[in-house]
N, C-alpha and C positions, 0 to 999 in steps of 0.2 A: 735545403739547409747547406750552408757552406762551412768548411772547416779550415781554419788557418791559424797559425801561431802568431803571437805578438810581433815576432820578427818578420812575419810574412804579410805582404800587402793583399788586401781583398782582391779576388780575381785570379790569384795564383793557386797552385795545388801542391800540397806537400804529400808525404807518404800516407796520410790518412784521408786524402781527398778523393773526389770522384774519379779523377783521371787515373789514379793508382788502382782503384777498384775496377775500372774498365780495362786497364792493362792486364790485371790478373785474370779477368774473364777471357781476354783475348789469348793470353798465354795458355790457359787451360783448354780453350777451344782448339788451338793449334796443336797442343800436345795430344788431344783426343784424336784429331784428324791423322796425325802421324802414326799413332798406335793402330787406328782402324786400317790405315793403308798397309801396315805390316801384317795385320791379321788377315785381311782379304788377299794379300799377296801370297801368303802361305796356303790359304784355303784354295785359291785358284790353282796353285801348284799341285795340291793333292787331287783336285778334280781332274786336271789334265792327265796326271799320272795314272789315276784309276781308269779313266776313259780309254787311254792308250793301251793299258794292259788288258782291259776287258775286251777291247776290239781285237787285239793281237791273239788272245786265247780263242775268241769266238770264231775267228776267220782262219784258223789253222788247226793242225793236228794237236796243238797243245790242249785243246778242250777235252781230249780223250784222257788226259791225266786226271781229270776230275771224276771219272767213272770207271768202275771195274769192268774189264774187258769181257768177263764171263757172265756176270750177273746183271750188268748194266746199272747197278746201284752205285751211290756215291762212294768214291774211294777214300782211303785214309788221308790222301793229300787234300781232298775236298774238305774234310772235317777240320784239318789243320788250318786251311785258309779261312774257314768259316768261324772257327772258335778262337784262334790265336789273337785276333784284334781285341777281344775282351780282356785278355791278359795284358796287352799293350796299354790299353786305356787305364787299367788299374795301376800299372807300373808308373805311367806318366803322372797320374793323379797323386799317388802317394810319394813319388820320388822327385817331384818337380823342383823342390828346393835343393835336394842333395845332388841330383844328377847334373852333369855339365850340359851346356847348350848343344854340344855335338852329339851327345847321347840322346837328348830329347829330340833333336832333329832326325836322327837315325830311326828312332822309334816311330816318329811321325811319318816318315817316308815308308817305313815297313808297313804301317797300318794302311796307308793309301794303296800300296802295292797289293797287299793281301785282299783288300776290299775290291780292287780291280779284278782279281782272279775270281772272287765270289760273284761279282756282278756279271761276269762273262756268261753265266748260265741264263740270264734273262733273254739273251738273243736266241736261245733255244725255245723259249716259251712265248715270246712276243715278236710281232713284226717290227722292223726298224722304224716304220712310220709311227706306230703306237708309242715306241720308246721315245722318239723325238718329240711327239706331242706331250707326253707326260713330263719330259724334261723341260719343255718350254713353259708349261703351266707351273711347274715347281719353281723355275727360275723367276717367273713373274710374281708368284705368291711370296717367295723369299725376299725379293726386292722391295715389295710393298711393306711387308712386316719389318724388314730391317730398317727402312727409312722411318717407319712409325716408331720403332723402339729407340732409334738414335735421336730423334727430334722431340719426342714427347717430354713434357715437364712432369708428367704424372709418375709417381713412384710405382714401379711394377714389381717390387720385391714380393709383396703378398700374392699378386697375380701369378708370379713365377712359381711360388710354392704350390699354388693350386694346380698349376699345370704339371708339376712334378708328381703330386699325389694322383692326378688324373692318369699320368703315364704308368705309375705303379698299378693302378686299377686296371688299365688296359692290358698290361703284362699278365696279371692274374686271370683276367677274363679270357685272354687268348689261350693260356695254358689249359684252362677249363674247357674251352671250346675245342681245342686240339685233341685232348685226351678224353673228352666227354662226349657231348652230343654231336659235335661237328656240324652245327646248324648253319646253313648258308646265309639265312637272314640275320642271324646273330653275328656272323662274320662281317656282313655289310655294315651293321651298326658299329662294330669295332673299328672298321676302316674309317667311317665318318668321324668317330671319336678321335682316332689317330690324326686325321687331318686337322681337326680343331686344336688338339694339344700341340702338335708339332709347329703349326703356324704361330700359336701363342708363345711357344718357347723361343722362337726366333726373335720376336720383339723383346722379350725379357733378356735374352742373352746379348742382344745388341745394346740395350741400355747398360748392361754390365760392362761390355767392351768400352763404351764411351766413358763410363765412370772410371774404369781402370786406366784408360788413356789419359784422363785429366789428372790422375795422380802420379803415374809413372812415365808417361810419354813413351819414348823409345828406349828407355833404360832397362827394360825387362823383356828381352827378346824371347826368353823361354816361355814367359806368360803369353806372349803374342802367338807363339806356335801352339800352345795348349788351347787357347781360345779359338784359334783357327780350326783345330781338331774338333772342338765342341760344336761349332757351327757347321762344319763339314758333315759330322755325324747326323745332325738334325736335318740337314738338306737331303742326305741320302735316304734317311728314313721317310721323309715326306715324299720324295720321289718314288720310292717303292710302293708306298701306300696309294698314291695317286695312280700309279700304273695298275695296281690290283683293282682299284675302284673303277677305273675306265673299262677294264675287262668285264667287270660285273655289269 
């Protein structure tokens, strides 16, 4: 069906015509691509920063800052590096609108740096080859699910909520296993559930990123940083789960 006004000749397109509809789709697609580029740019920065700091701590005397020299147990600095990121995420989440872009970016960099310090301890428990294999598998899974979430036309909102509830269940089960039976087979089931949930969350979050990009484009840099943090956290959790699963 064609739409044209009495002043318009058939074959032409006005603001209600098909060409205008196609133009709007093209603009939305370009806006989404620009936003995704921002998100992945910040995510890449976080990963490089974390990897660099983790390697620097693991290959130098800095690693001893994370352990008590007398007892060999985790030091106060270790617990600060491990637990502070939780506060940073909450601050960014609840202060996203009020805080300036500079503060949001500083919190983002702080999170990636603290995570790098925490991740340095995996070099004490795993061989570098095992870490590299786990990272490669994680990157491949992340890429597949990210493309799936970005390109699918299916609404993943309900699927995403199921994954969130699944994550809550995993946290409860992990605490129960940690302070209760500490069953190795149950731990294996938890790791399998984690892999399923985290890969599912990647697809859901990527669809969210695309939809946000279609609406805001590059006009909301704070939102791009926050979504980069969200994807980064999911990637790291998937990586650590795969690393544990491989050791089992």
